[in-house]
C-alpha positions as CSV (number, residue, x, y, z in Angstrom):
1,M,-63.3,13.4,34.9
2,G,-63.6,13.6,31.1
3,R,-61.0,14.7,28.8
4,L,-63.2,17.7,27.6
5,D,-64.3,18.9,31.1
6,G,-64.9,22.7,31.1
7,K,-64.7,23.0,27.3
8,V,-67.4,24.3,25.0
9,A,-67.7,22.6,21.6
10,L,-69.6,23.8,18.6
11,I,-70.5,20.8,16.5
12,S,-72.3,21.2,13.2
13,G,-74.6,18.6,11.7
14,T,-75.7,17.0,15.0
15,G,-79.1,15.9,13.8
16,G,-77.9,12.4,13.1
17,G,-75.0,10.2,11.8
18,M,-71.4,11.3,12.9
19,G,-72.7,14.6,14.1
20,R,-74.9,13.0,16.6
21,A,-72.3,10.5,17.7
22,A,-70.0,13.6,18.2
23,A,-72.5,15.3,20.4
24,L,-73.0,12.2,22.6
25,E,-69.2,11.5,22.9
26,F,-68.1,15.1,23.7
27,S,-70.8,15.7,26.2
28,R,-69.7,12.3,27.7
29,Q,-66.4,13.7,27.9
30,G,-67.4,16.6,29.9
31,A,-67.9,19.2,27.0
32,K,-70.9,21.6,26.8
33,V,-72.0,21.1,23.3
34,A,-73.8,23.7,20.9
35,G,-75.1,21.7,18.2
36,C,-77.0,22.9,15.0
37,D,-78.6,21.2,11.9
38,I,-80.9,22.1,9.2
39,N,-83.1,19.3,10.6
40,A,-84.7,20.6,13.6
41,D,-86.4,17.4,14.7
42,G,-83.3,15.4,14.3
43,D,-81.3,17.9,16.4
44,A,-83.8,17.9,19.1
45,E,-83.6,14.4,19.3
46,T,-79.9,14.4,19.7
47,E,-80.3,17.1,22.4
48,A,-82.7,14.8,24.4
49,L,-80.4,11.9,24.0
50,V,-77.4,13.8,25.5
51,R,-79.5,15.3,28.2
52,A,-80.8,11.6,28.9
53,A,-77.3,10.5,29.3
54,G,-76.4,13.3,31.7
55,G,-74.7,15.6,29.4
56,V,-75.2,19.2,28.4
57,M,-76.4,20.3,24.9
58,K,-78.3,23.2,23.5
59,S,-79.6,22.6,20.0
60,F,-79.8,25.7,17.7
61,A,-81.9,24.5,14.8
62,P,-82.8,24.7,12.2
63,I,-79.7,26.8,11.0
64,D,-78.7,26.9,7.4
65,L,-74.9,27.1,7.3
66,T,-74.7,28.3,3.8
67,D,-76.2,31.7,5.1
68,E,-73.5,33.7,6.7
69,Q,-75.9,35.6,8.8
70,A,-77.3,32.5,10.0
71,T,-73.8,31.0,10.7
72,G,-72.9,34.1,12.6
73,S,-76.0,33.9,14.7
74,W,-75.4,30.4,15.7
75,V,-71.9,31.3,17.0
76,A,-73.1,34.3,18.8
77,A,-75.9,32.3,20.5
78,A,-73.6,29.6,21.6
79,V,-71.4,32.3,23.1
80,A,-74.3,33.9,24.9
81,E,-75.3,30.5,26.0
82,F,-72.0,29.1,27.3
83,G,-69.8,32.1,27.6
84,G,-67.2,31.2,24.9
85,I,-66.0,28.5,22.6
86,D,-63.0,26.1,22.8
87,V,-63.6,23.7,19.9
88,L,-65.1,24.0,16.5
89,Y,-66.0,20.7,15.1
90,N,-67.1,21.3,11.2
91,N,-68.7,18.2,10.6
92,A,-71.8,19.0,8.8
93,S,-71.9,18.4,4.8
94,I,-74.2,17.2,2.1
95,A,-72.5,15.3,-0.6
96,R,-73.1,15.1,-4.4
97,I,-72.0,11.9,-5.9
98,G,-72.7,10.2,-9.4
99,P,-71.0,9.7,-12.7
100,W,-68.8,12.6,-13.9
101,D,-70.5,12.9,-17.2
102,E,-73.8,13.2,-15.6
103,L,-72.7,15.8,-13.0
104,D,-73.9,19.3,-13.9
105,Y,-72.4,22.6,-12.7
106,A,-75.4,23.2,-10.3
107,Q,-74.5,19.9,-8.7
108,W,-70.8,20.9,-8.6
109,R,-71.7,24.2,-6.9
110,H,-73.9,22.4,-4.5
111,A,-70.9,20.2,-3.3
112,M,-68.7,23.2,-3.0
113,I,-71.2,25.1,-0.9
114,Y,-72.3,22.4,1.3
115,E,-69.0,20.7,1.9
116,L,-66.4,23.3,1.6
117,D,-68.0,26.8,1.9
118,I,-69.8,25.9,5.1
119,V,-66.4,24.9,6.7
120,Y,-65.2,28.4,5.7
121,L,-68.3,30.3,7.2
122,C,-68.4,28.5,10.3
123,T,-64.5,28.9,11.0
124,K,-64.9,32.7,9.8
125,A,-67.7,33.3,12.4
126,A,-65.9,31.3,15.3
127,W,-62.5,32.5,14.8
128,P,-62.7,35.8,16.7
129,Q,-64.1,33.9,19.7
130,L,-61.4,31.3,19.6
131,V,-58.9,34.1,19.5
132,Q,-60.4,35.9,22.4
133,R,-60.6,32.6,24.3
134,G,-56.8,32.5,24.3
135,G,-56.8,29.4,22.0
136,G,-58.7,26.3,21.0
137,C,-59.0,23.6,18.4
138,I,-60.7,23.4,15.1
139,I,-61.6,20.1,13.6
140,N,-62.6,19.7,10.1
141,V,-64.0,16.6,8.5
142,G,-62.4,15.7,5.2
143,S,-62.5,12.3,3.6
144,V,-60.2,9.7,2.1
145,S,-61.7,10.7,-1.2
146,A,-59.7,14.0,-0.9
147,T,-56.6,11.8,-1.8
148,R,-57.8,8.8,-3.7
149,G,-60.2,7.9,-6.4
150,A,-63.2,5.3,-5.9
151,E,-64.6,2.9,-8.3
152,F,-67.7,1.8,-6.4
153,V,-69.2,5.3,-6.7
154,H,-68.1,8.4,-8.4
155,Q,-67.1,11.1,-6.2
156,H,-65.5,14.0,-8.2
157,A,-67.2,17.0,-6.7
158,H,-67.2,15.3,-3.2
159,G,-63.4,14.5,-3.3
160,A,-62.5,17.9,-4.8
161,A,-64.5,19.6,-1.9
162,K,-62.9,17.4,0.8
163,G,-59.5,18.0,-0.7
164,G,-60.1,21.9,-0.4
165,V,-61.2,21.2,3.4
166,V,-57.9,19.2,4.0
167,A,-55.9,22.0,2.4
168,F,-57.6,24.8,4.1
169,T,-57.0,23.0,7.7
170,K,-53.2,23.2,7.0
171,H,-53.4,26.8,6.3
172,L,-55.6,27.4,9.3
173,M,-52.8,25.9,11.3
174,V,-50.4,28.5,10.2
175,S,-52.9,31.3,11.0
176,G,-53.5,29.9,14.3
177,I,-49.8,29.8,15.7
178,P,-50.0,33.4,17.2
179,H,-53.3,32.5,18.8
180,R,-52.7,29.1,20.1
181,I,-55.5,27.8,17.9
182,R,-54.8,24.2,16.6
183,A,-56.3,22.9,13.3
184,V,-56.7,19.2,12.4
185,S,-58.8,17.2,9.9
186,I,-60.3,13.7,10.1
187,S,-60.6,11.8,6.9
188,P,-63.1,9.0,7.5
189,G,-63.2,5.9,5.1
190,M,-66.5,4.0,4.7
191,I,-68.4,4.8,7.8
192,R,-72.0,3.5,8.3
193,T,-74.3,6.5,8.5
194,P,-77.8,7.4,7.1
195,A,-75.9,9.1,4.2
196,T,-73.9,5.8,3.3
197,A,-76.7,3.4,3.8
198,P,-77.9,3.4,0.3
199,V,-74.4,2.3,-0.7
200,I,-73.8,-0.1,2.4
201,D,-77.1,-1.6,3.0
202,V,-78.5,-1.8,-0.8
203,P,-79.2,-5.6,-1.6
204,G,-76.7,-6.7,-4.2
205,G,-74.5,-3.7,-3.6
206,P,-70.8,-3.3,-3.4
207,L,-70.5,-3.8,0.4
208,E,-68.7,-7.3,0.2
209,E,-66.3,-6.0,-2.2
210,L,-65.7,-2.8,-0.3
211,I,-64.9,-4.8,3.0
212,S,-62.6,-7.1,1.1
213,K,-60.3,-4.1,0.3
214,I,-60.3,-2.7,3.9
215,P,-57.6,-4.3,6.1
216,S,-59.9,-4.1,9.2
217,R,-62.4,-6.2,7.2
218,R,-65.4,-4.1,8.2
219,V,-67.0,-0.5,7.9
220,G,-66.5,2.0,10.6
221,E,-69.0,3.3,12.9
222,P,-69.9,6.9,13.7
223,H,-69.0,6.6,17.4
224,E,-65.4,5.5,16.4
225,V,-65.1,8.9,14.4
226,A,-66.4,10.9,17.4
227,Q,-64.0,9.1,19.7
228,L,-61.1,10.2,17.7
229,A,-62.5,13.8,17.3
230,S,-62.9,14.1,21.2
231,F,-59.4,13.0,21.6
232,L,-57.9,15.7,19.0
233,A,-60.2,18.4,20.7
234,S,-58.4,17.6,24.1
235,D,-55.5,18.9,25.9
236,E,-54.1,15.3,25.4
237,A,-53.6,16.2,21.6
238,S,-51.9,19.5,22.2
239,Y,-49.0,18.4,19.8
240,I,-51.2,17.3,17.1
241,N,-51.4,20.2,14.7
242,G,-52.1,20.6,11.2
243,A,-52.4,17.0,10.6
244,D,-55.0,14.9,8.5
245,I,-55.9,11.8,10.1
246,A,-57.5,9.0,8.2
247,I,-59.8,6.7,10.0
248,D,-60.5,4.1,7.3
249,G,-59.6,0.7,8.7
250,G,-56.3,0.9,6.9
251,A,-57.7,1.2,3.5
252,T,-55.5,4.1,2.3
253,A,-52.6,2.6,3.8
254,I,-52.2,-0.2,1.2
255,A,-52.0,-0.4,-2.5
256,P,-55.1,-1.3,-4.2
């Protein structure tokens, strides 16, 4: 018996990284997973991995979540495939980082669209289905950069967008009360993914210094974020609502 037996979970960005880890973990816990990604090959690989492990996943890819019609089609297809929705895990995002004085408006807008707007669009599309289901859970991926600055890499647009995600989550919690819909956010610190590899694995990079400032003295792994998310999506977490939970090895709990 898994903690998510009988649940249907929509997970965005399942083509790799934390999204792939989430698809594997949620299916291992008994959920039926409706995944999507703009990377169709990566998403197909994730689906194959889930099925090989004995899980249930249907890949809907490629999907451009910045397109309102495409996002609605993903949700509708998932409902047609599995009969409803219990969990929406807004994991997908594409960050824009770099020095503030080199960040142009197009890059700023890109960050807002691919990190904040897609959370709105997916939630807007899935909300009526969660209401019809009689409740459910929305999990949004924020970031520790929503509440603190970083010296090792400039994250002005990324932090602003993720700050919006965290704030949006709290307002969703209020709107969800009459419908028994919970909303929570997860704010990862430094997690080893394909997106962070250029920072973590670059020779002579800042990894050693970063680790020295993390109480756990290591970076996190995608499966650890997925395990937290699967718990938050479960009935075991029914009293956790509106919270933003840092998973960062303790980095934000101490003074720099």
